[in-house]
C-alpha positions in Angstrom: -1.9 5.9 14.7 0.1 8.4 16.7 3.3 6.5 16.1 2.6 6.3 12.4 1.9 10.0 12.1 5.0 10.9 14.2 7.2 8.7 12.0 5.5 10.0 8.8 6.3 13.6 9.9 9.9 12.6 10.5 10.0 10.8 7.1 8.8 13.9 5.3 11.5 15.9 6.9 14.1 13.4 5.5 12.6 13.4 2.0 13.5 15.8 -0.7 9.9 16.1 -2.1 11.2 18.0 -5.1 12.8 14.8 -6.3 9.6 12.8 -6.0 8.0 12.5 -9.4 4.4 13.4 -8.5 3.5 13.9 -12.2 3.8 10.2 -12.9 2.5 8.9 -9.5 0.3 6.4 -11.4 3.4 4.4 -12.2 2.6 4.2 -15.9 -0.7 2.5 -15.2 -2.7 4.9 -17.4 -4.9 6.8 -14.9 -4.6 10.2 -13.3 -4.6 10.4 -9.5 -6.1 13.8 -9.8 -9.5 12.8 -11.1 -10.9 15.1 -13.8 -13.6 17.6 -12.8 -16.6 18.3 -14.9 -17.4 21.9 -16.1 -19.7 22.3 -13.1 -16.8 21.5 -10.6 -18.1 18.0 -9.8 -15.8 15.0 -10.1 -16.0 13.0 -13.3 -17.7 9.8 -12.2 -16.4 7.8 -15.1 -12.8 8.8 -14.4 -13.1 8.1 -10.7 -14.6 4.7 -11.4 -11.8 3.9 -13.8 -9.2 4.9 -11.1 -10.9 2.9 -8.4 -11.1 -0.2 -10.6 -7.5 0.1 -11.6 -6.5 0.3 -7.9 -8.3 -2.9 -7.1 -5.7 -4.9 -9.0 -2.9 -6.2 -6.8 -0.3 -5.8 -9.5 -1.2 -2.1 -9.9 -0.9 -1.4 -6.2 2.4 -3.3 -6.2 3.7 -1.0 -8.9 2.6 2.1 -7.0 4.2 0.8 -3.7 7.4 0.0 -5.6 7.5 3.5 -7.0 6.9 5.0 -3.6 9.6 2.8 -2.1 12.1 4.0 -4.8 11.2 7.7 -4.8 10.4 8.3 -1.1 11.8 5.4 0.9 11.4 7.0 4.3 7.8 7.9 3.6 7.2 4.3 2.3 8.7 2.8 5.5 6.6 5.0 7.8 3.3 4.5 5.9 3.7 0.9 4.7 6.8 -1.0 5.7 6.7 -0.6 9.5 2.9 -1.2 9.5 3.3 -4.4 7.4 5.8 -5.7 10.0 3.6 -4.8 12.9 0.5 -6.4 11.4 2.5 -9.5 10.3 3.9 -10.0 13.8 0.4 -9.6 15.3 -1.1 -12.2 12.9 1.7 -14.6 13.5 1.4 -14.3 17.3 -2.4 -14.6 17.2 -2.4 -17.8 15.2 -4.6 -20.3 16.8 -5.6 -22.4 13.8 -7.8 -20.8 11.3 -8.3 -17.0 11.1 -9.1 -14.3 8.7 -7.2 -11.0 8.6 -8.7 -8.1 6.6 -6.0 -5.6 5.5 -5.7 -2.9 2.9 -4.4 -4.1 -0.5 -1.2 -1.9 -0.1 -0.2 -4.0 2.9 -0.9 -7.5 1.4 2.6 -8.2 -0.1 4.5 -7.0 2.9 2.4 -9.0 5.3 2.5 -12.1 3.1 6.3 -11.8 2.8 6.7 -11.5 6.6 4.4 -14.5 7.2 6.2 -16.6 4.6 9.5 -15.8 6.3 7.8 -17.0 9.6 6.9 -20.4 8.0 3.4 -19.7 6.7 2.3 -20.7 3.3 0.7 -18.5 0.7 -2.5 -19.9 -0.9 -4.2 -18.3 -3.8 -3.6 -14.6 -4.5 -3.7 -13.1 -1.1 -4.3 -15.6 1.7 -1.7 -16.7 4.1 -2.6 -19.7 6.1 -1.2 -21.0 9.5 2.0 -23.0 9.8 
């Protein structure tokens, strides 16, 4: 965690945040990252539920990660890219037959790509199985 935070701080220093399009951070998926508030200041439960459900779809997360990679590549690399590589290497080295690795959806593509390059096969939507 300390390494990630240190690299993220350095990445923010290398990124011109004024060029990052925060107004369209949803990548055209049709939800607002800033969930609407009700008149009493509470979060709109329906809007939050819609956002969470939208983010459960791998293709939507993929679109957001691609947007982050294009608009803030140093931040993407610190938060996602390097961690994908680290986790992929750990899974590959720990392989002893069958295993289950639980990772966040934003890391699935990167880890699967790493493992595919290491000779693993992808089965189904998100499972990489041993060599």
